[in-house]
C-alpha positions in Angstrom: 83.8 179.2 85.9 84.5 177.2 89.1 80.9 176.2 89.4 80.9 175.0 85.8 83.9 172.9 86.4 82.4 171.4 89.6 79.2 170.6 87.7 81.2 169.0 84.9 83.2 167.0 87.4 80.0 165.8 89.1 78.6 164.7 85.7 81.8 162.7 85.0 81.7 161.1 88.5 78.0 160.2 88.2 78.4 158.8 84.7 81.5 156.8 85.5 79.8 155.3 88.6 76.6 154.6 86.8 78.2 153.2 83.6 80.5 150.9 85.7 77.5 149.6 87.5 75.5 149.1 84.3 78.4 147.4 82.6 78.7 144.9 85.4 75.1 144.2 85.3 74.8 144.1 81.5 78.0 142.4 80.5 77.3 138.7 79.7 79.1 136.0 81.5 79.2 133.8 78.5 79.7 134.8 74.8 78.6 132.9 71.7 80.0 132.7 68.2 78.6 131.2 65.0 79.9 131.3 61.4 77.6 133.4 59.3 78.0 131.3 56.2 77.1 127.6 56.0 77.0 125.1 53.2 73.8 123.1 52.4 75.1 119.7 51.5 72.8 117.5 49.3 71.1 114.6 51.2 69.3 111.6 49.8 65.7 112.4 48.7 62.8 111.4 50.8 60.1 108.9 49.9 58.3 111.5 47.8 61.4 112.3 45.8 61.8 115.8 47.3 65.2 117.4 47.5 66.8 117.4 50.9 69.9 119.4 52.1 71.8 119.3 55.4 73.1 122.4 57.1 75.5 122.1 60.1 75.6 124.9 62.6 78.7 125.0 64.8 77.9 127.1 67.8 80.8 128.0 70.1 80.6 129.4 73.6 83.2 130.8 76.0 82.7 131.6 79.6 84.3 135.1 80.1 83.5 135.7 83.8 86.3 134.8 86.3 83.8 133.3 88.7 80.8 132.4 86.6 77.5 131.5 87.9 76.2 128.0 87.4 74.9 127.6 83.8 71.9 125.4 83.9 70.7 125.3 80.3 71.0 126.7 76.8 68.0 127.3 74.6 68.8 127.5 70.9 66.1 128.4 68.3 66.6 128.0 64.5 64.0 129.5 62.1 64.5 129.8 58.3 63.1 132.9 56.8 62.2 131.3 53.4 58.9 129.5 53.7 60.1 127.2 50.9 62.6 125.7 53.4 60.7 123.1 55.4 62.1 121.2 58.3 62.6 117.5 57.5 64.9 116.3 60.3 67.2 117.6 62.9 69.9 116.5 65.4 70.7 116.0 68.2 67.4 114.5 69.2 66.1 114.3 72.8 68.6 112.4 74.9 68.5 111.3 78.5 71.2 109.9 80.8 71.8 108.8 84.3 74.7 109.7 86.6 74.8 106.0 87.7 76.3 103.6 85.2 74.4 100.3 85.0 71.5 98.9 87.0 71.0 99.4 90.7 71.1 96.1 92.6 68.8 95.8 95.5 68.9 92.9 98.0 66.4 92.2 100.7 66.7 89.5 103.4 63.9 88.1 105.6 65.1 86.0 108.6 62.9 84.1 111.0 64.5 82.4 114.1 62.8 80.3 116.8 64.5 78.9 120.0 63.3 76.9 123.0 65.2 75.5 126.0 64.8 73.7 129.3 67.3 73.3 132.1 67.0 71.5 135.4 69.7 71.7 138.0 69.4 70.1 141.4 71.3 68.4 144.3 70.4 64.8 145.0 72.5 64.4 148.1 75.5 65.8 149.8 77.7 63.8 147.4 75.9 64.0 144.1 75.0 66.9 141.8 72.8 66.5 138.7 72.0 68.7 135.7 69.5 68.2 132.8 69.0 70.5 129.8 67.0 70.5 126.5 67.5 73.1 123.7 65.7 73.4 120.3 66.4 76.1 117.6 64.7 76.8 114.2 66.0 79.4 111.7 64.6 80.3 108.3 66.3 82.9 105.9 64.8 84.2 102.7 66.8 86.5 100.3 65.5 88.5 97.3 67.8 90.3 94.9 66.8 92.3 91.8 68.0 95.2 89.6 66.3 98.6 89.4 66.6 101.0 86.5 68.4 104.1 87.7 66.7 107.5 87.4 67.5 109.5 84.3 67.7 113.2 83.6 67.4 115.2 80.3 70.7 116.0 78.7 69.3 117.4 75.4 65.7 118.1 74.4 64.7 119.1 70.9 61.6 119.5 68.8 59.8 121.7 66.3 58.4 125.2 66.8 56.1 127.5 64.9 54.0 124.6 63.6 57.0 122.7 62.3 58.7 125.7 60.5 61.5 125.9 63.1 63.5 123.8 65.5 64.5 124.3 69.2 67.3 122.6 71.2 67.5 122.8 75.0 70.9 121.6 76.4 71.2 121.0 80.2 74.4 121.1 82.2 74.9 117.6 83.6 77.8 115.4 84.6 77.9 114.1 81.0 77.6 117.5 79.2 79.4 120.7 79.8 78.0 123.8 78.2 81.2 125.4 77.0 83.1 124.9 73.8 81.7 123.9 70.4 78.3 122.2 69.8 77.1 121.0 66.4 73.5 121.1 65.3 72.3 119.6 62.1 69.2 120.8 60.2 67.7 118.9 57.3 65.6 121.0 55.0 63.2 120.0 52.2 63.8 122.6 49.5 62.6 123.1 45.9 64.7 121.9 43.0 65.7 125.5 42.0 66.7 126.5 45.6 70.2 128.1 45.8 70.3 129.6 49.3 68.3 131.0 52.2 68.7 132.9 55.5 68.3 131.1 58.9 67.7 133.1 62.2 69.6 131.4 65.1 69.1 132.7 68.6 70.7 131.3 71.7 70.3 132.1 75.4 72.1 130.8 78.5 70.1 130.7 81.7 70.6 129.8 85.3 68.1 129.1 88.0 68.6 131.2 91.1 67.0 130.5 94.4 66.1 133.2 96.8 64.1 133.8 100.0 65.5 130.7 101.7 65.0 128.5 98.7 61.3 129.0 98.5 61.3 131.2 95.4 63.1 130.5 92.1 64.2 133.0 89.5 65.6 132.4 86.0 68.7 134.6 85.3 70.0 135.2 81.8 73.8 134.9 81.7 74.2 135.6 78.0 72.4 135.7 74.7 73.1 136.2 71.0 71.3 136.3 67.6 72.8 135.3 64.3 71.7 135.4 60.7 73.2 132.5 58.9 73.4 132.5 55.1 73.0 128.9 53.9 74.0 128.3 50.3 73.8 125.3 48.0 77.1 123.4 48.1 78.9 123.7 44.8 77.1 126.9 43.7 80.0 129.4 43.5 77.7 132.4 42.8 75.6 131.6 45.8 78.8 131.2 48.0 80.1 134.6 46.8 76.7 136.3 47.6 76.8 134.7 51.1 80.3 135.9 51.7 79.3 139.4 50.6 76.4 139.4 53.0 78.6 138.2 55.9 81.2 141.0 55.1 78.4 143.6 54.9 77.1 142.5 58.4 80.6 142.7 59.9 81.0 146.2 58.4 77.6 147.2 59.8 78.4 146.2 63.3 81.8 147.9 63.2 80.2 151.1 61.9 77.6 151.0 64.7 80.3 150.6 67.4 82.4 153.5 65.9 79.3 155.7 65.8 78.6 154.9 69.5 82.1 155.6 70.6 82.1 159.0 68.8 78.8 160.0 70.3 79.9 159.1 73.8 83.1 161.2 73.5 81.2 164.5 73.3 79.8 166.5 76.2 76.1 166.5 75.2 76.3 162.7 74.9 77.8 162.5 78.4 74.8 164.4 79.8 72.4 162.2 77.9 74.2 159.1 79.2 73.7 160.4 82.8 69.9 160.6 82.3 69.9 157.1 80.6 71.5 155.6 83.7 68.2 155.8 85.5 66.1 154.6 82.5 66.8 150.9 81.8 64.6 151.0 78.7 67.0 153.4 76.9 70.3 151.8 77.8 70.6 149.8 74.6 68.6 152.2 72.4 71.8 153.4 70.6 72.4 149.9 69.0 68.8 148.7 68.8 68.5 149.8 65.2 71.2 147.3 64.2 69.2 144.4 65.6 66.1 145.6 63.8 68.0 145.8 60.6 69.5 142.3 60.9 66.0 140.9 61.7 64.6 142.6 58.5 62.1 144.4 60.7 62.7 148.0 59.4 63.3 150.0 56.3 66.6 151.9 56.3 65.0 154.7 54.1 62.2 155.4 56.6 63.4 154.4 60.1 63.6 157.5 62.2 66.6 156.3 64.2 68.5 155.3 61.1 67.7 158.6 59.5 69.4 160.4 62.4 72.7 158.6 61.9 75.6 160.1 60.0 75.6 159.7 56.3 78.5 157.2 56.3 76.7 155.0 58.8 73.5 155.2 56.8 75.3 154.2 53.6 76.7 151.1 55.4 73.2 150.2 56.6 71.8 150.5 53.0 74.7 148.4 51.6 73.9 145.6 54.0 70.3 145.6 52.9 71.4 145.5 49.3 73.7 142.6 50.0 70.9 140.8 51.8 68.4 141.4 48.9 71.0 140.1 46.4 71.3 136.9 48.4 67.6 136.3 48.9 66.9 136.8 45.2 69.1 133.9 44.2 66.0 131.6 44.2 64.2 133.9 41.7 64.1 132.5 38.2 66.6 134.0 35.7 65.3 136.1 32.8 65.7 133.1 30.5 63.4 131.0 32.7 60.6 133.5 32.7 57.5 132.1 31.0 54.7 133.8 29.1 52.5 133.9 32.1 55.1 136.0 33.9 55.2 138.4 31.0 51.5 139.2 31.5 52.3 140.5 35.0 55.0 143.0 33.8 52.6 145.9 34.3 51.7 144.9 37.8 52.8 147.3 40.5 55.9 146.3 42.4 55.9 146.2 46.2 59.7 146.7 46.5 60.8 150.1 47.9 63.3 152.2 45.9 65.1 155.3 47.0 68.3 157.1 46.3 71.3 156.2 48.4 72.5 159.3 50.3 75.7 160.8 48.9 78.8 160.6 51.0 80.5 164.0 51.1 
């Protein structure tokens, strides 16, 4: 019995030491927040008469470390999932600035001076003394003054990615820009006339450049990152707004259920032993919540994913409810039954690619 207690105490000590070290290494020094619902405000049509909508993303950041490292840059990527949403414009555009205000004045002076002299001093007699001197000087001064443009550095860089289907923004920490607080990004999409809403994947990462080995080697360190799925709805469409809110609520419930499941699992003895083995395996540290990210990215099926199938029934039901809310929102752009044409009726017998399965019953 005493040996068992000693082994159990050793497990607790190793786990507490390892988890504290892991938490210090994995805890981000900067956290991000972004509203999960955004309105797509109508914009003026382009030259071809296509419909344009503007979506504003308000990304907030907070430095949580008491003595944070230097944050050198943010990298923000925005990618719509619906291929019907095409990038037409974006802001902010690439911007440069200089720490010196105004032009740099440079003045150069070229001076040439010439001098010649002659002096004669002698005694003529015991009663007379004479002196004779000649001096000549020539001085030429030339001055040139001009203004030089001060050197600039990149404050914000932006452009398209994925062959124009997405947009990236890179923000640098300068004297004119501090990477903390709220930043606004505007995306202008070209959408079909019947468009009512769409999902936008937004990822952000904060990086710092660390020098080592006497300044010869450079290493990029990640100080924080986040991924958001924004539901953009057509402004004025109440049904689309309600579907976007339901999706946001379902995602919040999903994240809360994942955290509760993780806390319950870590409170049992077998999970403590499993956590001790995971301390020495960096690949499995975030395995317990990796299924949530796969589900948010729409990269897995909740009815066939092995990790999701091992979850408790209540957690699985929450995961399926999220997928149902997401499918309801993405199907807003599908034509209503009244709008179905005769050509669509001919395809009624075609096999469907959608999966269907029974939701597990909650006891």
